[in-house]
C-alpha positions in Angstrom: -29.8 -56.2 -9.8 -30.7 -59.8 -8.8 -28.2 -61.1 -11.5 -25.4 -59.0 -10.1 -26.1 -60.2 -6.6 -26.1 -63.8 -7.7 -22.8 -63.3 -9.5 -21.1 -61.8 -6.4 -22.4 -64.6 -4.2 -21.0 -67.2 -6.7 -17.6 -65.5 -6.6 -17.6 -65.5 -2.8 -18.5 -69.2 -2.6 -15.7 -70.0 -5.1 -13.2 -68.0 -3.1 -14.2 -69.8 0.1 -13.6 -73.1 -1.6 -10.2 -72.0 -2.9 -9.3 -70.8 0.6 -10.1 -74.3 2.0 -7.8 -75.9 -0.5 -4.8 -73.7 0.6 -2.3 -74.7 3.2 -2.1 -73.1 6.6 1.4 -71.7 6.0 0.2 -69.9 2.9 -2.7 -68.4 4.9 -0.5 -67.3 7.7 1.9 -65.7 5.2 -0.9 -63.7 3.6 -2.2 -62.6 7.0 1.2 -61.4 8.0 1.6 -59.5 4.7 -1.8 -57.9 5.1 -1.1 -56.8 8.7 2.2 -55.2 7.7 0.6 -53.5 4.8 -2.1 -52.0 7.1 0.7 -50.8 9.4 2.4 -49.1 6.5 -0.8 -47.5 5.1 -1.7 -46.0 8.5 1.4 -43.8 8.3 -0.3 -40.9 6.7 2.0 -38.0 7.4 1.8 -36.8 4.7 1.7 -40.2 2.9 2.8 -43.7 3.7 6.6 -44.3 3.3 8.4 -47.6 3.4 11.5 -47.9 5.5 14.3 -50.5 4.9 12.9 -52.7 7.6 9.4 -52.7 5.9 11.0 -53.6 2.6 12.9 -56.5 4.2 9.8 -57.9 5.8 7.6 -57.6 2.8 10.3 -59.0 0.5 10.6 -62.1 2.8 6.9 -62.6 2.8 6.6 -62.3 -0.9 8.7 -65.4 -1.3 6.2 -67.5 0.7 3.0 -66.1 -0.9 1.6 -68.0 -3.9 2.3 -66.4 -7.3 -1.4 -65.4 -7.7 -1.4 -63.4 -4.5 1.8 -61.5 -5.2 0.3 -59.3 -7.8 -2.3 -57.9 -5.4 0.2 -56.7 -2.8 1.7 -53.2 -2.5 5.1 -54.8 -3.1 5.1 -56.3 -6.5 8.0 -58.2 -8.2 8.8 -55.0 -10.1 9.1 -53.2 -6.8 11.5 -55.8 -5.4 13.7 -55.5 -8.6 13.7 -51.7 -8.2 14.8 -52.0 -4.6 17.6 -54.3 -5.6 18.9 -51.8 -8.3 18.9 -49.1 -5.7 21.0 -51.2 -3.3 23.5 -52.1 -6.0 23.8 -48.4 -7.1 24.3 -47.3 -3.5 27.0 -49.9 -3.0 29.1 -48.7 -6.0 28.4 -45.0 -5.6 31.6 -43.0 -5.0 31.6 -41.1 -1.7 31.5 -37.3 -2.0 34.4 -35.3 -0.8 33.8 -33.6 2.5 34.3 -30.1 1.2 34.3 -27.0 3.3 32.6 -27.1 6.7 29.4 -25.1 6.9 29.7 -21.7 8.5 27.8 -21.0 11.8 24.2 -19.6 11.6 25.3 -16.5 13.5 27.9 -15.7 10.8 25.4 -16.3 8.0 23.0 -13.9 9.7 25.7 -11.3 10.0 26.4 -11.6 6.2 22.7 -11.1 5.4 22.6 -8.1 7.8 25.6 -6.4 6.1 24.1 -7.0 2.7 20.7 -5.6 3.6 21.9 -2.6 5.5 24.4 -1.6 2.8 22.7 -1.9 -0.6 25.9 -0.9 -2.5 28.2 -3.5 -0.9 29.3 -6.4 -3.1 30.7 -9.8 -2.1 34.3 -8.6 -1.9 33.3 -5.5 0.2 31.3 -7.8 2.6 34.3 -10.2 2.7 36.6 -7.3 3.7 34.3 -6.1 6.4 34.1 -9.6 7.9 37.8 -9.9 7.9 38.1 -6.6 9.8 35.7 -8.1 12.3 37.9 -11.3 12.6 35.9 -13.7 10.3 37.6 -15.3 7.3 34.9 -16.3 4.8 35.4 -17.1 1.1 33.8 -14.9 -1.5 32.1 -17.9 -3.0 30.5 -18.8 0.3 29.2 -15.2 0.7 27.8 -15.3 -2.8 26.1 -18.6 -2.1 24.4 -17.3 1.0 23.2 -14.1 -0.7 21.8 -16.1 -3.6 20.0 -18.6 -1.3 18.2 -15.6 0.3 17.5 -13.9 -3.1 19.6 -10.9 -2.5 20.7 -9.6 -5.9 24.1 -8.1 -6.7 24.6 -4.4 -5.9 24.2 -3.2 -9.5 20.7 -4.9 -9.5 19.5 -3.5 -6.2 17.3 -0.5 -6.2 17.6 2.1 -3.5 14.7 1.8 -1.2 12.4 4.8 -0.9 12.6 4.5 2.9 16.4 4.8 2.8 16.1 7.9 0.7 13.6 9.5 3.1 15.8 8.7 6.2 18.9 10.1 4.5 17.2 13.3 3.5 14.6 13.6 6.3 15.9 17.0 7.6 15.5 18.6 4.2 12.2 17.1 3.1 8.6 18.4 3.1 5.5 16.4 2.2 2.1 17.8 1.2 -1.3 16.4 0.6 -5.1 17.0 0.8 -7.8 15.4 2.8 -11.5 16.1 2.9 -14.2 16.5 5.6 -17.9 16.3 5.0 -20.1 18.8 6.9 -22.9 17.4 9.2 -25.8 19.6 8.1 -25.2 20.7 4.5 -23.2 17.6 3.5 -20.7 20.0 1.9 -17.3 18.6 1.3 -14.4 20.7 2.5 -10.8 20.1 1.4 -7.8 20.7 3.7 -4.3 21.3 2.4 -1.3 20.8 4.7 2.5 20.4 4.7 4.4 18.1 7.2 8.2 18.3 7.9 9.6 14.7 7.6 12.3 15.0 10.3 10.3 16.8 13.0 6.8 15.8 12.1 5.8 19.5 12.4 2.5 20.2 10.5 1.6 23.5 8.7 -2.0 24.0 7.9 -2.1 25.7 4.5 -5.8 26.3 3.8 -9.4 25.0 3.7 -11.7 25.4 0.8 -14.8 23.9 -0.8 -13.4 24.4 -4.3 -9.7 23.2 -4.5 -8.6 24.5 -7.9 -5.1 24.6 -9.2 -5.0 28.4 -8.8 -6.0 28.1 -5.1 -3.3 25.4 -4.6 -0.7 27.7 -6.2 -1.7 30.6 -3.9 -1.4 28.6 -0.7 2.0 27.5 -2.0 3.1 31.1 -2.4 2.0 31.8 1.2 4.0 28.9 2.5 7.0 29.7 0.4 7.0 33.3 1.8 6.9 31.9 5.4 9.7 29.5 4.7 11.9 32.1 3.1 11.5 34.5 6.0 12.3 31.7 8.5 15.5 30.8 6.6 14.4 27.3 5.7 16.8 24.3 5.1 14.4 22.2 2.9 15.4 21.1 -0.6 12.6 18.7 -1.7 8.8 18.5 -1.5 7.1 15.2 -1.8 3.6 15.3 -3.4 1.3 13.0 -5.3 0.1 13.4 -8.9 -3.1 15.3 -8.1 -4.2 17.6 -10.9 -4.2 20.5 -8.5 -0.4 20.3 -8.3 0.5 22.0 -11.6 3.7 23.3 -13.0 3.0 26.7 -11.5 2.7 25.0 -8.0 6.2 23.4 -8.5 7.6 26.7 -9.8 6.6 28.5 -6.6 8.8 26.1 -4.5 11.5 26.0 -7.2 11.9 29.8 -6.7 13.1 29.2 -3.1 15.3 26.3 -3.9 12.8 23.4 -3.2 12.4 20.7 -5.8 9.0 18.9 -6.1 9.2 15.1 -6.1 6.0 13.6 -7.5 5.3 10.0 -6.3 4.7 7.1 -8.6 1.1 6.5 -9.8 -1.1 4.7 -7.3 1.7 4.5 -4.8 0.4 6.2 -1.6 3.2 4.7 0.5 5.7 6.9 -1.2 4.0 9.8 0.6 3.6 7.8 3.8 4.2 10.6 6.3 1.5 12.8 4.9 -0.9 9.8 4.6 -0.2 8.9 8.2 -1.1 12.4 9.4 -4.3 12.2 7.5 -5.1 8.9 9.3 -4.2 10.5 12.6 -6.2 13.7 12.3 -9.3 11.7 11.2 -9.0 9.1 14.0 -8.3 11.7 16.8 -10.3 14.7 15.6 -12.6 15.0 12.5 -14.2 11.5 12.7 -15.2 12.1 16.3 -16.9 15.5 15.7 -19.7 16.9 13.7 -18.4 19.7 11.5 -20.9 22.5 10.8 -19.0 24.5 8.2 -15.8 25.9 7.0 -15.4 28.3 9.9 -15.9 25.6 12.4 -13.5 23.2 10.7 -10.8 25.9 10.5 -11.1 26.5 14.3 -11.1 22.8 15.1 -8.1 22.0 12.9 -6.1 25.1 14.1 -6.4 23.9 17.7 -5.7 20.3 16.7 -2.6 21.2 14.7 -1.3 23.3 17.7 -1.8 20.2 19.9 -0.1 18.0 17.3 2.9 20.2 17.2 3.2 21.1 20.9 1.4 18.5 23.1 1.3 15.1 21.3 4.1 12.5 21.6 5.4 11.1 18.3 7.1 7.8 17.5 9.1 9.1 14.5 12.7 8.6 13.8 14.7 10.4 16.5 11.5 11.9 18.1 11.9 9.8 21.3 8.2 10.2 22.0 8.4 14.0 22.1 6.3 16.6 20.4 7.8 18.4 17.4 8.1 21.7 19.4 9.3 20.1 22.6 12.7 20.8 24.1 15.1 17.9 23.5 15.5 17.6 27.3 11.8 17.7 28.1 11.9 14.1 29.3 15.1 14.4 31.2 13.5 15.8 34.4 10.5 13.7 35.7 7.7 15.7 37.1 6.1 14.9 40.5 2.8 13.0 40.2 1.1 15.5 42.5 1.9 18.5 40.3 0.6 17.3 37.0 -1.8 19.8 35.4 -4.4 18.9 32.8 -5.2 21.1 29.8 -8.4 20.4 28.0 -8.4 20.7 24.2 -11.4 20.6 21.8 -13.9 20.6 24.6 -12.4 17.5 26.3 -11.9 15.4 23.2 -8.1 15.7 23.7 -6.2 16.2 27.0 -2.7 17.5 27.6 -0.7 17.0 30.8 2.3 19.0 32.0 4.1 20.0 35.2 2.2 22.7 37.1 5.3 24.3 38.5 
């Protein structure tokens, strides 16, 4: 350790002696170079960058500095030569032709909107629609915009499940199960239900502690009989791949003209409407009550499903914050604030309000 300290002191003394032997102009040039390097290094956003004015100053100071000090600067002779080559290349570079002027951002947004809202439209179809709207855009420009936003050609686009549901909402049913654990016996009860996609109307199929495939087929027969008597308009039933949904279950609905559509494995969003009802009934009802047994659960869910269909506003497509069984003109006539009547459901857990007149 003492030897290292002695060596460093000796180097420091020698550097001082060498500094005394240098001229004042050399010292001033080094000070100016160091100051400018510090200014450049302080630009840390995200890293120091040299402008052309910085390069000119450092190149001029490099001519004044001694040869020994030049190699310790951030601007070396090799850096100066590289800057010179860039300047020569920039001087003799041929200017690029101006090309087509860029299209406005609003028109580009319209092109993307047409492509996203119409999955089967190609470049020429979009070009024709734009021309009908008074915009002349080349097909190559449209193709470039779609590629920049990673929109594939029509033959490579898959029809979204949401688009399918919206197009066939009035003819779709969705079914699922959810469970409730009893408070005293800790028995798990399973609830089967069906929801209409277009109206969000829910049908409670049954409650059991042992949901077998035979039981599921029987509740399917009961629902199929009710739908057939009511003259249903449904053509498809969305279900998951639960083992309780067997071929016999699908055959019951096939007998009345309803085709079962199983969702993909581990894809609950494909049955999003049924999953959303499960979340709603748990948040508003079963998670806020202690269920004693099957009879109690049946009474609670029957009253909640009646409220869900007749007294609860929905945000679904076309629902306009109405209940499934509401008159379409229920919101057209505002009720007086002094004539609002309150109806208590589930012992005050849920309230409904309507015009008392």
